NUDOLUM-6584 format. One line per field, with one value per residue: residue number from 1; residue in one letter; y, x, z of N, C-alpha, C, O in turn. Coordinates in nm, 3 decimals. Atoms other than C-alpha are relative to their C-alpha. Layout:
seq: (NUM,...)
type: (a,...)
nc2: (Y,...)
nc1: (X,...)
nc3: (Z,...)
cac2: (Y,...)
cac1: (X,...)
cac3: (Z,...)
cc2: (Y,...)
cc1: (X,...)
cc3: (Z,...)
oc2: (Y,...)
oc1: (X,...)
oc3: (Z,...)
//
This chain:
seq: (1,2,3,4,5,6,7,8,9,10,11,12,13,14,15,16,17,18,19,20,21,22,23,24,25,26,27,28,29,30,31,32,33,34,35,36,37,38,39,40,41,42,43,44,45,46,47,48,49,50,51,52,53,54,55,56,57,58,59,60,61,62,63)
type: (m,e,n,n,l,f,q,n,a,k,n,a,v,n,r,f,t,n,a,r,g,a,n,r,q,r,e,k,e,a,a,r,q,v,i,q,s,a,y,n,n,c,s,p,e,e,q,q,q,l,q,q,l,e,q,q,l,e,r,h,n,q,a)
nc2: (0.084,-0.006,-0.047,0.109,-0.013,0.042,0.147,0.047,-0.014,0.112,0.123,-0.003,0.032,0.144,0.073,-0.013,0.080,0.141,0.022,0.063,-0.010,-0.115,-0.074,-0.079,-0.140,-0.053,-0.020,-0.112,-0.124,-0.014,-0.039,-0.141,-0.085,0.000,-0.077,-0.142,-0.038,0.001,-0.114,-0.117,0.021,0.065,-0.079,-0.006,0.128,0.095,-0.040,0.057,0.143,0.014,-0.013,0.128,0.093,-0.030,0.053,0.146,0.026,-0.014,0.106,0.124,-0.015,0.020,0.137)
nc1: (0.091,-0.030,0.106,0.061,-0.038,-0.139,0.001,0.058,-0.103,-0.095,0.068,0.016,-0.131,-0.020,0.084,-0.064,-0.122,0.038,0.093,-0.052,0.080,0.084,0.027,-0.117,0.018,0.112,-0.048,-0.094,0.077,0.069,-0.100,-0.034,0.111,0.005,-0.116,0.028,0.101,-0.060,-0.091,0.069,0.045,-0.107,-0.106,-0.121,-0.070,0.074,-0.021,-0.129,0.022,0.078,-0.096,-0.069,0.095,0.002,-0.124,0.016,0.094,-0.073,-0.100,0.067,0.055,-0.109,-0.053)
nc3: (0.075,0.142,0.086,0.077,0.141,0.009,-0.008,0.126,0.103,-0.019,0.042,0.146,0.059,-0.022,0.097,0.131,0.010,0.004,0.111,0.122,0.121,0.028,-0.124,-0.038,0.039,-0.077,-0.136,0.001,0.007,-0.129,-0.098,0.026,-0.044,-0.147,-0.046,0.021,-0.098,-0.133,-0.016,-0.052,-0.137,-0.076,-0.063,0.084,-0.007,0.084,0.139,0.042,0.020,0.123,0.110,0.009,0.061,0.144,0.057,0.002,0.109,0.126,0.010,0.034,0.133,0.094,-0.013)
cac2: (3.500,3.418,3.587,3.349,3.490,3.436,3.074,3.031,3.157,2.902,2.627,2.736,2.722,2.375,2.261,2.397,2.224,1.894,1.938,1.738,1.773,2.006,2.101,2.253,2.573,2.621,2.579,2.825,3.094,3.029,3.060,3.390,3.532,3.429,3.572,3.905,3.915,3.838,4.123,4.383,4.233,4.112,4.243,4.346,4.018,3.818,4.021,3.913,3.553,3.604,3.720,3.397,3.203,3.383,3.290,2.929,2.938,3.057,2.805,2.517,2.655,2.641,2.290)
cac1: (-9.895,-9.836,-10.050,-10.298,-10.221,-9.853,-9.918,-10.138,-9.851,-9.612,-9.867,-9.926,-9.553,-9.536,-9.827,-9.649,-9.321,-9.507,-9.733,-9.683,-9.802,-10.090,-10.144,-9.798,-9.875,-10.206,-10.037,-9.763,-10.016,-10.213,-9.895,-9.804,-10.149,-10.143,-9.793,-9.901,-10.208,-9.999,-9.753,-10.014,-10.092,-9.754,-9.486,-9.152,-9.001,-9.276,-9.230,-8.866,-8.978,-9.232,-8.948,-8.768,-9.084,-9.097,-8.735,-8.812,-9.104,-8.877,-8.603,-8.848,-8.998,-8.658,-8.580)
cac3: (9.026,8.665,8.402,8.233,7.888,7.953,8.052,7.743,7.527,7.679,7.621,7.261,7.183,7.337,7.120,6.813,6.894,6.931,6.627,6.309,5.953,5.869,6.233,6.257,6.064,6.243,6.583,6.485,6.393,6.712,6.918,6.751,6.821,7.186,7.232,7.083,7.307,7.612,7.546,7.635,7.975,8.101,8.327,8.172,8.294,8.127,7.809,7.800,7.838,7.560,7.336,7.417,7.328,6.993,6.931,7.021,6.779,6.499,6.578,6.562,6.244,6.074,6.195)
cc2: (0.019,0.036,-0.117,0.008,-0.043,-0.152,-0.059,0.008,-0.113,-0.131,-0.007,-0.033,-0.148,-0.082,0.005,-0.091,-0.149,-0.035,-0.063,0.027,0.129,0.083,0.097,0.148,0.066,0.029,0.116,0.133,0.025,0.047,0.146,0.093,0.009,0.080,0.150,0.051,0.013,0.121,0.118,-0.011,-0.060,0.101,0.006,-0.132,-0.105,0.035,-0.052,-0.150,-0.025,0.014,-0.130,-0.106,0.023,-0.054,-0.153,-0.040,0.004,-0.110,-0.131,0.006,-0.028,-0.142,-0.096)
cc1: (0.023,-0.125,-0.054,0.036,0.144,0.009,-0.057,0.102,0.102,-0.062,-0.013,0.131,0.030,-0.084,0.062,0.121,-0.031,-0.090,0.073,-0.094,-0.079,-0.028,0.112,-0.017,-0.111,0.045,0.099,-0.074,-0.074,0.098,0.039,-0.109,-0.007,0.116,-0.027,-0.105,0.060,0.091,-0.067,-0.034,0.106,0.094,0.121,0.078,-0.068,0.016,0.133,-0.015,-0.083,0.090,0.076,-0.093,-0.010,0.124,-0.006,-0.093,0.071,0.104,-0.065,-0.061,0.107,0.053,-0.073)
cc3: (-0.149,-0.081,-0.084,-0.148,-0.022,0.001,-0.129,-0.113,0.011,-0.048,-0.152,-0.070,0.017,-0.097,-0.139,-0.012,-0.007,-0.118,-0.119,-0.116,-0.013,0.125,0.036,-0.034,0.080,0.144,0.008,-0.001,0.131,0.107,-0.018,0.051,0.152,0.057,-0.014,0.099,0.139,0.023,0.069,0.148,0.090,0.063,-0.095,0.000,-0.088,-0.147,-0.052,-0.026,-0.125,-0.122,-0.019,-0.061,-0.150,-0.069,-0.009,-0.114,-0.134,-0.018,-0.042,-0.140,-0.105,0.002,-0.090)
oc2: (0.132,-0.014,-0.194,-0.095,-0.103,-0.211,-0.160,-0.080,-0.171,-0.211,-0.113,-0.105,-0.212,-0.182,-0.094,-0.159,-0.227,-0.152,-0.043,0.048,0.238,0.204,0.194,0.234,0.181,0.134,0.189,0.223,0.139,0.134,0.220,0.197,0.117,0.155,0.227,0.162,0.103,0.168,0.185,0.091,-0.110,0.216,-0.073,-0.171,-0.182,-0.054,-0.093,-0.202,-0.125,-0.055,-0.171,-0.190,-0.073,-0.108,-0.212,-0.139,-0.083,-0.161,-0.201,-0.097,-0.080,-0.186,-0.215)
oc1: (0.034,-0.234,0.023,0.061,0.178,0.081,-0.007,0.107,0.142,0.005,0.003,0.131,0.083,-0.036,0.061,0.138,0.051,-0.119,0.193,-0.214,-0.027,-0.050,0.089,0.008,-0.098,0.010,0.103,-0.040,-0.081,0.064,0.053,-0.079,-0.029,0.098,0.000,-0.093,0.024,0.102,-0.005,-0.061,0.074,0.104,0.129,0.134,-0.003,0.021,0.143,0.042,-0.063,0.071,0.102,-0.047,-0.017,0.115,0.039,-0.068,0.051,0.121,-0.012,-0.075,0.076,0.118,-0.042)
oc3: (-0.197,-0.054,-0.140,-0.210,-0.124,-0.079,-0.178,-0.200,-0.090,-0.114,-0.211,-0.170,-0.074,-0.151,-0.212,-0.113,-0.055,-0.142,-0.139,-0.097,0.015,0.115,0.109,0.051,0.121,0.200,0.108,0.075,0.178,0.188,0.080,0.110,0.207,0.153,0.078,0.150,0.214,0.136,0.151,0.213,0.198,0.021,-0.189,-0.102,-0.158,-0.232,-0.168,-0.122,-0.193,-0.222,-0.132,-0.138,-0.228,-0.179,-0.107,-0.183,-0.218,-0.129,-0.128,-0.206,-0.212,-0.093,-0.092)
//
């Protein structure tokens, strides 16, 4: 069963990648906070996926 915080982190990154304008920065910060919260409650495999989500967040931030 997938951790709810992990799923929330994936959803937050998706919201960020789809955000435009002023919402973009707010969604990025929200995604970072959810990812950090999820780290404490995830399996090692999910933590690796969270690292990938963080990388995706940074890639989209630079685009």
